N, C-alpha and C positions, 0 to 999 in steps of 0.2 A: 823109172827111177825118179824122174823129175816130179811126177805126181806125188810120190812118197815124200820128198823133201818139202813140197808145197803144203801138203796136209800137215806135216810135222811143224812147219813154221806157223801155220794158222793156229794149230793147237797150242803151240808155245806162246804165241801172242795172246790167245784167249786165257791161258793160265796166268800170264803176267797181269792182264787186265783184272782178272778175278782177285788175285792176290793184292793188287793195288787198291781195289775197291774195299776189300776187307781191312786193309791197313788204314785207309781213309776213314772207314766206319769206326774202327777202334779208336782212332785219334779223336773223332767227333764225340764218341761216347765218353772218352776220358775227359774232354772239356765239359760236357754236360754234367758228368759226375762231380767234377770240381765245383761247378756252379751250384749244384744241389747241396753239396757239402757246406759251401759258404752260406747258403740260405738257411740251412738247418742250424748252423752255428749262430747266426744272427738271431734266429727265433729262440733258441735255447737261452742266449744271453738276455733277451728281452723278458723272458719268463722268470728268470731266477733273480734279477736285480732287485725287484721289490721285496720278495720274501727274505732275501739276504740282508737288505737294508733294515727291515723290521726286526730280524733276528739280532743284528748288530745293535740296534737301538734298545732292544730288550736286554741285551747283555750289558750295555752301558748303564742302563737304568738299574739293573741288578747290582752292578759294581758301585754305582753312586748311592746305593741305599744307605751305607754307613754314614757318610758325611751329612746327607740330607736328614737322617734320623737324629744326628747330634744337633744340627741346627734347629730342627723342629722341637726337640726337647728344651733347648735353651729358650726359644720363643714361647713355648707353652708355659714353661716355668715362670717366665717374666710376665706374660699377659694374663693368664687365668689360674695359675697355680696348680696345674695338674701334677700329680705325683710323677716322679721320674720314671718309674717302672711302667706306668700306664702310657706315658708319652712315647717311650722307646718301643713298646709293643705295638701301639697304634700305627706309627710310621713304618716300622719294619714289616708288619703284616700287609699294609696297603701297598708298599713297594714290591713286596714279594708276589702279591696277587697280580699286580699290573705286569711285572716282568714275566711271570709264568704265563699269563694270558697271551702276551705278545710272542713269546717263544713258542708256545703251543700252536698259535695261528701260523707262524712262519714254518714250523716243522711240518704241519699238515699240508701246507701249500707246496712245499718242496717234495713231499712224498706223493702228491697228486700229479706231478709232472710225468708225461709219458717218457719212455726210455729215450735217451739222447740219440739223435741221428737215425731214427727209424726209417724215414723215407730214403735217406742216402744208402743205408744198408740194404733195403729191399731193392732199390734200383741197381745197386752194384751187383747183387746176386743175379738179377735178370740180365744185366749186361754181360757178365761173365758167362752165363749159360748161352747167350746168343753168340758170343765169340767162339766158344767151344763148338757149337753147332756149325758155325760158318767154316771153321777150320776142318771139322770132320767132313763137311760136304766137299771141300777142296781136296782133302786127302782121299776121299772115296772115288774120285774120278779114275777111270780105268787106266792102268799103267800100260804103256806100249812097249814092245820089245825094242830095246835100245841097242843100236850098233850092230844088229845082225842083218840089216838090209831088207828085212821083210816089210811089207805094207802093214799098217795097223789093222786089226780086225774091225769089222763092222759091228757096231752094237745097236 
């Protein structure tokens, strides 16, 4: 009977150590997953700042088209006597082309970005698979008859 209790104690300690190791690995993976998420977030922010700034500048230029056109008309009429319709048209078309070009460039750049957090997502999927496998391995250990006083079977 003493041999039985000793074997059970050794097995119990082994299970505790295995569970402790799995929990430690899960905590480590969680920390690494958090670091990868932060890295991906910084990378995404670095990629979208310039296209968004150009998009904002293009939008502001487009919105500023009306007062610039009015000032250009006034200056043109004073300086060289261009007819008002031609001056309005020239400034409006030029501003529209510039704003459209800037917006198109920014739009293309934003659509060329890879999906956000791809590395984090892939790593998380691998980590969850590893955790499931580790838990399955622990759960698959042979169960011994509990409380019936028999020695565990030899496997």
